[in-house]
C-alpha positions as semicolon CSV with decimal commas, in nm:
position;residue;x (nm);y (nm);z (nm)
1;X;0,000;0,000;0,000
2;X;0,117;0,350;-0,078
3;X;0,182;0,577;0,217
4;X;-0,004;0,907;0,229
5;X;0,301;1,117;0,129
6;X;0,390;0,883;-0,156
7;X;0,029;0,870;-0,262
8;X;0,013;1,251;-0,280
9;X;0,328;1,260;-0,492
10;X;0,189;0,998;-0,731
11;X;-0,139;1,190;-0,758
12;X;0,039;1,522;-0,826
13;X;0,262;1,358;-1,089
14;X;-0,048;1,227;-1,259
15;X;-0,202;1,574;-1,261
16;X;0,115;1,727;-1,407
17;X;0,124;1,466;-1,683
18;X;-0,239;1,535;-1,771
19;X;-0,177;1,911;-1,779
20;X;0,132;1,870;-2,000
21;X;-0,061;1,638;-2,229
22;X;-0,340;1,895;-2,268
23;X;-0,097;2,183;-2,325
24;X;0,069;1,976;-2,596
25;X;-0,276;1,905;-2,743
26;X;-0,356;2,279;-2,754
27;X;-0,026;2,377;-2,918
28;X;-0,054;2,112;-3,190
29;X;-0,425;2,181;-3,246
30;X;-0,361;2,553;-3,280
31;X;-0,022;2,583;-3,448
32;X;0,077;2,235;-3,568
33;X;0,393;2,051;-3,466
34;X;0,639;2,337;-3,429
35;X;1,001;2,342;-3,313
36;X;1,074;2,417;-2,946
37;X;1,274;2,724;-3,055
38;X;0,964;2,867;-3,218
39;X;0,768;2,807;-2,898
40;X;1,034;2,987;-2,694
41;X;1,032;3,273;-2,942
42;X;0,656;3,324;-2,916
43;X;0,666;3,298;-2,535
44;X;0,913;3,586;-2,527
45;X;0,703;3,794;-2,765
46;X;0,368;3,712;-2,601
47;X;0,356;4,046;-2,418
48;X;0,322;4,220;-2,755
49;X;-0,005;4,043;-2,835
50;X;-0,298;4,281;-2,805
51;X;-0,569;4,019;-2,842
52;X;-0,629;3,652;-2,902
53;X;-0,764;3,509;-3,220
54;X;-1,108;3,357;-3,166
55;X;-1,009;3,009;-3,281
56;X;-0,698;3,005;-3,062
57;X;-0,915;3,097;-2,765
58;X;-1,173;2,830;-2,852
59;X;-0,900;2,566;-2,884
60;X;-0,762;2,673;-2,546
61;X;-1,102;2,654;-2,378
62;X;-1,166;2,315;-2,539
63;X;-0,837;2,162;-2,422
64;X;-0,871;2,315;-2,074
65;X;-1,219;2,166;-2,051
66;X;-1,079;1,826;-2,148
67;X;-0,802;1,877;-1,895
68;X;-1,048;1,948;-1,613
69;X;-1,252;1,638;-1,702
70;X;-0,939;1,419;-1,710
71;X;-0,811;1,564;-1,381
72;X;-1,151;1,505;-1,221
73;X;-1,155;1,148;-1,352
74;X;-0,801;1,094;-1,220
75;X;-0,906;1,222;-0,875
76;X;-1,214;0,996;-0,870
77;X;-1,021;0,687;-0,977
78;X;-0,735;0,759;-0,739
79;X;-0,925;0,845;-0,421
80;X;-1,276;0,711;-0,469
81;X;-1,202;0,361;-0,596
82;X;-1,391;0,070;-0,452
83;X;-1,380;-0,192;-0,725
84;X;-1,028;-0,330;-0,657
85;X;-0,835;-0,432;-0,345
86;X;-0,620;-0,142;-0,227
87;X;-0,284;-0,310;-0,291
88;X;-0,381;-0,428;-0,639
89;X;-0,526;-0,085;-0,712
90;X;-0,210;0,100;-0,597
91;X;0,019;-0,125;-0,800
92;X;-0,203;-0,092;-1,107
93;X;-0,216;0,287;-1,094
94;X;0,156;0,318;-1,017
95;X;0,228;0,115;-1,331
96;X;-0,029;0,314;-1,531
97;X;0,127;0,643;-1,416
98;X;0,480;0,536;-1,514
99;X;0,352;0,427;-1,855
100;X;0,163;0,755;-1,906
101;X;0,462;0,965;-1,793
102;X;0,680;0,783;-2,044
103;X;0,424;0,835;-2,322
104;X;0,378;1,207;-2,252
105;X;0,753;1,270;-2,217
106;X;0,838;1,090;-2,540
107;X;0,552;1,252;-2,729
108;X;0,649;1,608;-2,626
109;X;1,019;1,533;-2,678
110;X;0,952;1,412;-3,033
111;X;0,678;1,659;-3,131
112;X;0,868;1,975;-3,041
113;X;1,215;1,854;-3,154
114;X;1,376;1,869;-2,808
115;X;1,647;1,634;-2,934
116;X;1,783;1,900;-3,168
117;X;1,759;2,159;-2,893
118;X;1,953;1,941;-2,648
119;X;2,219;1,872;-2,911
120;X;2,269;2,246;-2,955
121;X;2,295;2,301;-2,582
122;X;2,541;2,017;-2,517
123;X;2,756;2,025;-2,829
124;X;3,116;2,132;-2,778
125;X;3,200;2,415;-3,012
126;X;3,419;2,316;-3,304
127;X;3,533;2,604;-3,523
128;X;3,564;2,372;-3,820
129;X;3,190;2,297;-3,798
130;X;3,086;2,664;-3,774
131;X;2,913;2,695;-4,111
132;X;2,849;3,067;-4,069
133;X;3,213;3,138;-3,995
134;X;3,334;2,975;-4,315
135;X;3,056;3,069;-4,557
136;X;2,894;3,397;-4,448
137;X;2,977;3,692;-4,673
138;X;2,827;4,035;-4,738
139;X;2,955;4,306;-4,973
140;X;3,109;4,626;-4,841
141;X;2,901;4,939;-4,891
142;X;3,159;5,088;-5,125
143;X;3,145;4,778;-5,345
144;X;2,769;4,807;-5,406
145;X;2,665;5,004;-5,713
146;X;2,310;5,081;-5,826
147;X;2,331;5,102;-6,203
148;X;1,954;5,156;-6,206
149;X;1,717;5,195;-5,916
150;X;1,410;4,979;-5,966
151;X;1,093;5,019;-5,763
152;X;0,981;4,705;-5,581
153;X;0,653;4,565;-5,455
154;X;0,727;4,270;-5,227
155;X;0,437;4,055;-5,109
156;X;0,469;3,801;-4,828
157;X;0,192;3,544;-4,862
158;X;0,121;3,402;-4,518
159;X;0,147;3,021;-4,494
160;X;0,147;2,972;-4,870
161;X;0,288;2,675;-5,059
162;X;0,302;2,645;-5,438
163;X;0,077;2,337;-5,429
164;X;-0,162;2,370;-5,139
165;X;-0,314;2,050;-5,002
166;X;-0,535;1,942;-4,712
167;X;-0,424;1,580;-4,732
168;X;-0,158;1,374;-4,904
169;X;-0,400;1,247;-5,168
170;X;-0,568;1,584;-5,231
171;X;-0,533;1,675;-5,602
172;X;-0,756;1,984;-5,614
173;X;-0,611;2,318;-5,727
174;X;-0,691;2,601;-5,487
175;X;-0,511;2,881;-5,675
176;X;-0,627;2,823;-6,036
177;X;-0,618;3,190;-6,138
178;X;-0,276;3,262;-5,993
179;X;-0,132;2,953;-6,160
180;X;-0,219;3,107;-6,497
181;X;0,032;3,379;-6,415
182;X;0,315;3,124;-6,436
183;X;0,302;3,150;-6,815
184;X;0,332;3,531;-6,805
185;X;0,588;3,576;-6,531
186;X;0,879;3,387;-6,378
187;X;0,836;3,126;-6,104
188;X;1,081;2,892;-5,931
189;X;0,944;2,553;-5,830
190;X;1,217;2,453;-5,583
191;X;1,199;2,719;-5,308
192;X;1,196;2,526;-4,978
193;X;1,234;2,634;-4,617
194;X;1,557;2,565;-4,430
195;X;1,633;2,552;-4,057
196;X;1,534;2,874;-3,878
197;X;1,299;2,999;-4,152
198;X;0,988;2,787;-4,098
199;X;0,776;3,056;-3,932
200;X;0,703;3,414;-4,038
201;X;0,965;3,598;-3,833
202;X;1,228;3,337;-3,920
203;X;1,150;3,371;-4,291
204;X;1,160;3,750;-4,273
205;X;1,495;3,739;-4,092
206;X;1,638;3,538;-4,380
207;X;1,495;3,785;-4,632
208;X;1,651;4,079;-4,447
209;X;1,990;3,935;-4,353
210;X;2,050;3,626;-4,565
211;X;2,071;3,413;-4,249
212;X;1,809;3,215;-4,052
213;X;1,675;3,313;-3,712
214;X;1,880;3,105;-3,470
215;X;1,788;3,092;-3,103
216;X;2,082;2,890;-2,968
217;X;2,018;2,955;-2,600
218;X;1,646;3,001;-2,587
219;X;1,487;3,335;-2,512
220;X;1,749;3,467;-2,270
221;X;2,002;3,537;-2,546
222;X;1,763;3,742;-2,760
223;X;1,812;4,118;-2,756
224;X;1,566;4,210;-3,029
225;X;1,353;4,439;-2,815
226;X;1,646;4,659;-2,710
227;X;1,763;4,751;-3,062
228;X;1,647;4,541;-3,352
229;X;1,680;4,198;-3,502
230;X;2,045;4,094;-3,533
231;X;2,164;4,453;-3,472
232;X;2,522;4,379;-3,583
233;X;2,431;4,196;-3,904
234;X;2,404;4,366;-4,243
235;X;2,054;4,399;-4,390
236;X;1,968;4,436;-4,757
237;X;1,700;4,687;-4,664
238;X;1,954;4,905;-4,480
239;X;2,153;4,917;-4,805
240;X;1,840;4,993;-5,005
241;X;1,744;5,276;-4,766
242;X;2,098;5,416;-4,771
243;X;2,069;5,446;-5,147
244;X;1,773;5,679;-5,133
245;X;1,477;5,441;-5,125
246;X;1,159;5,514;-4,931
247;X;1,038;5,189;-4,772
248;X;0,679;5,115;-4,666
249;X;0,526;4,819;-4,482
250;X;0,156;4,731;-4,513
251;X;0,046;4,489;-4,244
252;X;-0,299;4,358;-4,155
253;X;-0,209;4,294;-3,790
254;X;-0,043;4,503;-3,519
255;X;0,325;4,562;-3,599
256;X;0,435;4,525;-3,237
257;X;0,326;4,162;-3,231
258;X;0,636;3,936;-3,220
259;X;0,862;4,240;-3,251
260;X;0,776;4,302;-3,618
261;X;0,819;4,678;-3,574
262;X;1,174;4,625;-3,448
263;X;1,263;4,414;-3,749
264;X;1,130;4,675;-3,991
265;X;1,333;4,949;-3,827
266;X;1,601;4,806;-4,050
267;X;1,546;4,992;-4,373
268;X;1,358;5,274;-4,194
269;X;1,019;5,145;-4,305
270;X;0,711;5,362;-4,264
271;X;0,461;5,120;-4,112
272;X;0,092;5,106;-4,199
273;X;-0,053;4,843;-3,965
274;X;-0,393;4,771;-3,810
275;X;-0,333;5,030;-3,538
276;X;-0,257;5,297;-3,798
277;X;-0,567;5,211;-4,001
278;X;-0,778;5,213;-3,685
279;X;-0,647;5,559;-3,592
280;X;-0,730;5,677;-3,943
281;X;-1,086;5,546;-3,908
282;X;-1,044;5,308;-4,202
283;X;-1,145;4,986;-4,028
284;X;-1,510;4,890;-4,054
285;X;-1,730;4,579;-4,034
286;X;-1,655;4,489;-4,396
287;X;-1,274;4,489;-4,377
288;X;-1,219;4,399;-4,013
289;X;-1,072;4,059;-3,924
290;X;-0,972;3,876;-3,609
291;X;-0,616;3,998;-3,659
292;X;-0,701;4,355;-3,753
293;X;-0,775;4,420;-4,118
294;X;-0,847;4,193;-4,416
295;X;-0,613;4,134;-4,709
296;X;-0,840;4,282;-4,978
297;X;-0,817;4,615;-4,796
298;X;-0,437;4,592;-4,788
299;X;-0,419;4,523;-5,161
300;X;-0,631;4,833;-5,221
301;X;-0,408;5,046;-4,997
302;X;-0,089;4,919;-5,161
303;X;-0,228;4,990;-5,507
304;X;-0,329;5,345;-5,403
305;X;0,016;5,402;-5,257
306;X;0,178;5,277;-5,575
307;X;-0,026;5,520;-5,788
308;X;0,086;5,800;-5,557
309;X;0,455;5,709;-5,549
310;X;0,493;5,645;-5,922
311;X;0,433;6,016;-5,977
312;X;0,763;6,098;-5,805
313;X;1,126;6,029;-5,888
314;X;1,231;5,883;-5,553
315;X;1,270;5,502;-5,565
316;X;1,060;5,297;-5,325
317;X;0,980;4,955;-5,182
318;X;0,623;4,862;-5,095
319;X;0,628;4,559;-4,865
320;X;0,294;4,391;-4,798
321;X;0,230;4,103;-4,561
322;X;-0,098;3,911;-4,594
323;X;-0,270;3,748;-4,298
324;X;-0,599;3,585;-4,409
325;X;-0,435;3,250;-4,489
326;X;-0,287;3,219;-4,140
327;X;-0,422;2,906;-3,970
328;X;-0,716;2,841;-3,944
329;X;-0,790;3,072;-4,241
330;X;-1,026;3,368;-4,276
331;X;-1,284;3,424;-4,547
332;X;-1,609;3,620;-4,576
333;X;-1,918;3,407;-4,517
334;X;-2,057;3,483;-4,863
335;X;-1,742;3,333;-5,022
336;X;-1,719;3,017;-4,814
337;X;-1,734;2,688;-5,002
338;X;-1,560;2,429;-4,781
339;X;-1,596;2,576;-4,434
340;X;-1,224;2,541;-4,359
341;X;-0,885;2,690;-4,454
342;X;-0,940;2,609;-4,822
343;X;-1,183;2,899;-4,843
344;X;-0,904;3,139;-4,750
345;X;-0,682;2,987;-5,021
346;X;-0,948;3,038;-5,286
347;X;-1,008;3,391;-5,160
348;X;-0,633;3,461;-5,168
349;X;-0,627;3,336;-5,527
350;X;-0,895;3,589;-5,623
351;X;-0,729;3,879;-5,441
352;X;-0,377;3,820;-5,569
353;X;-0,493;3,761;-5,926
354;X;-0,706;4,078;-5,923
355;X;-0,412;4,277;-5,788
356;X;-0,180;4,143;-6,057
357;X;-0,441;4,226;-6,323
358;X;-0,461;4,585;-6,196
359;X;-0,082;4,610;-6,195
360;X;-0,036;4,446;-6,538
361;X;-0,035;4,773;-6,743
362;X;0,217;4,932;-6,508
363;X;0,442;4,626;-6,518
364;X;0,468;4,683;-6,894
365;X;0,540;5,055;-6,878
366;X;0,683;5,142;-6,535
367;X;1,014;5,066;-6,373
368;X;0,860;4,837;-6,111
369;X;0,899;4,472;-6,017
370;X;0,667;4,257;-5,808
371;X;0,831;3,984;-5,601
372;X;0,594;3,744;-5,424
373;X;0,698;3,472;-5,177
374;X;0,523;3,239;-4,935
375;X;0,688;3,265;-4,593
376;X;0,631;2,902;-4,491
377;X;0,396;2,614;-4,565
378;X;0,052;2,597;-4,399
379;X;0,041;2,483;-4,038
380;X;-0,229;2,335;-3,817
381;X;-0,431;2,042;-3,955
382;X;-0,275;2,069;-4,303
383;X;0,084;2,071;-4,176
384;X;0,174;1,715;-4,272
385;X;0,027;1,742;-4,621
386;X;0,222;2,061;-4,702
387;X;0,542;2,023;-4,497
388;X;0,771;1,920;-4,784
389;X;0,609;2,124;-5,059
390;X;0,788;2,420;-5,223
391;X;0,690;2,775;-5,130
392;X;0,492;2,995;-5,363
393;X;0,691;3,258;-5,554
394;X;0,646;3,484;-5,854
395;X;0,867;3,744;-6,027
396;X;0,694;4,004;-6,246
397;X;0,808;4,317;-6,430
398;X;0,982;4,414;-6,752
399;X;1,317;4,467;-6,577
400;X;1,320;4,145;-6,373
401;X;1,646;3,956;-6,445
402;X;1,605;3,616;-6,606
403;X;1,638;3,315;-6,377
404;X;1,895;3,082;-6,543
405;X;1,738;2,767;-6,689
406;X;1,974;2,541;-6,490
407;X;1,879;2,721;-6,169
408;X;1,512;2,630;-6,212
409;X;1,586;2,264;-6,136
410;X;1,802;2,338;-5,830
411;X;1,690;2,371;-5,467
412;X;1,685;2,725;-5,325
413;X;1,586;2,856;-4,981
414;X;1,456;3,176;-4,812
415;X;1,810;3,302;-4,742
416;X;1,851;3,332;-5,120
417;X;1,573;3,590;-5,125
418;X;1,799;3,851;-4,957
419;X;2,049;3,896;-5,245
420;X;1,763;3,845;-5,493
421;X;1,580;4,148;-5,350
422;X;1,897;4,355;-5,356
423;X;1,971;4,268;-5,718
424;X;1,607;4,326;-5,816
425;X;1,641;4,677;-5,673
426;X;1,928;4,731;-5,917
427;X;2,232;4,667;-5,698
428;X;2,549;4,503;-5,828
429;X;2,858;4,394;-5,636
430;X;3,152;4,160;-5,682
431;X;2,947;3,837;-5,647
432;X;2,591;3,710;-5,604
433;X;2,599;3,636;-5,232
434;X;2,454;3,812;-4,929
435;X;2,489;3,638;-4,593
436;X;2,433;3,273;-4,676
437;X;2,197;3,359;-4,959
438;X;2,283;3,321;-5,327
439;X;2,077;3,529;-5,571
440;X;1,807;3,334;-5,751
441;X;1,898;3,535;-6,063
442;X;2,256;3,401;-6,067
443;X;2,421;3,091;-6,211
444;X;2,576;3,018;-5,871
445;X;2,425;2,728;-5,680
446;X;2,254;2,788;-5,347
447;X;2,376;2,617;-5,031
448;X;2,060;2,403;-5,037
449;X;2,184;2,262;-5,365
450;X;2,556;2,227;-5,285
451;X;2,513;2,099;-4,929
452;X;2,183;1,915;-4,964
453;X;1,867;2,013;-4,776
454;X;1,914;1,783;-4,476
455;X;2,288;1,849;-4,441
456;X;2,236;2,224;-4,462
457;X;1,973;2,213;-4,186
458;X;2,214;2,027;-3,960
459;X;2,491;2,279;-4,028
460;X;2,263;2,576;-3,968
461;X;2,144;2,420;-3,643
462;X;2,498;2,375;-3,510
463;X;2,598;2,639;-3,254
464;X;2,790;2,927;-3,412
465;X;3,005;3,173;-3,219
466;X;3,025;3,375;-3,538
467;X;2,645;3,407;-3,553
468;X;2,637;3,522;-3,190
469;X;2,830;3,834;-3,297
470;X;2,518;3,952;-3,479
471;X;2,363;4,019;-3,138
């Protein structure tokens, strides 16, 4: 028989296991199976969240309800049993608890990639294995020349793969209109995420700096809120701003969430976010969303801004970040067909295609390029079906450099977007590299191609003293 003290410990351990199990259930239900470093990142940035999305709240309430029921059942079985002899009962539940603890521990360990995290923490530093030390390179300011300054519209499509699916055997096309643009403009079918770029802020970091967002020591090492992201790393948008560009960010959510406003200090972006639009009295029942403002409104605002800026000689970058396709997807009721995230994909297809149609005449006559990239593949329930699929991308404009034919069959990654943006703006320097990114417009192979996708991820994950200098 268990003594009272031991019995209390066993009961408390059971409660803790149930709580951990339900927390894990909520995270996976809401966000999908994400890396522990991403969880740590969002914990640190949680104070910047001004409100909770309705579905996230509902998932939380659902899992907490399940948790309370399971805890109540555990209490009843543990203290109110009468159907087994006490000794048999204690032995049975002690065995059951050990088995459940093992299951929960292994499941959380595997789901959130703790193994990789532990390897980073325990690995002895070997300079020879420091991939950043041996391969990172950025041009000096004096070596960068803008032969022509091209205007850019850069669109980040939230959670957008090139071939969106809800299951492995799903063959439906959810972006039929946008896919027709592939015959008119350039598209690369091998853009895949690498380590440290699989969530929005990680992807953006790679676009800005040509390196992934590495969190080698959890949240304590991050200094983003005191200055900016990677304050001692070079950013392509800093270079663009230094060469006379006016940079603008259009964002459907609040820019302070997850430190987005600190990231976009690089390049001196003027930010138009949900707070700005609210202050201007532009948010109404039609364009309001759970995050702030809907994507169709952003497309309209970007187009208006473009018509304004094209009248002036100063070069510019219009950077737009969509939000409607963020899990679980947002779509007006009158446009819903499936009742799930697929509706937001179809809606995104309409909005992006309409925007490209409106911009088509200007792409033929004006000095402007449109660069469109998905930041990562869809998460939540569709995570497994989309995990290995390439990211959406499109390059439009009369001055867009030609992607070499050989390059179209090679793997590229989000770090390659950094030098691609800089070259699209008109910059030239002594090679095609920025950070660990290799321009998509160049003959040079990306590190995803030369190293291999899996090998590159392992090398990026390895602790780097050189990378720490960026902080």
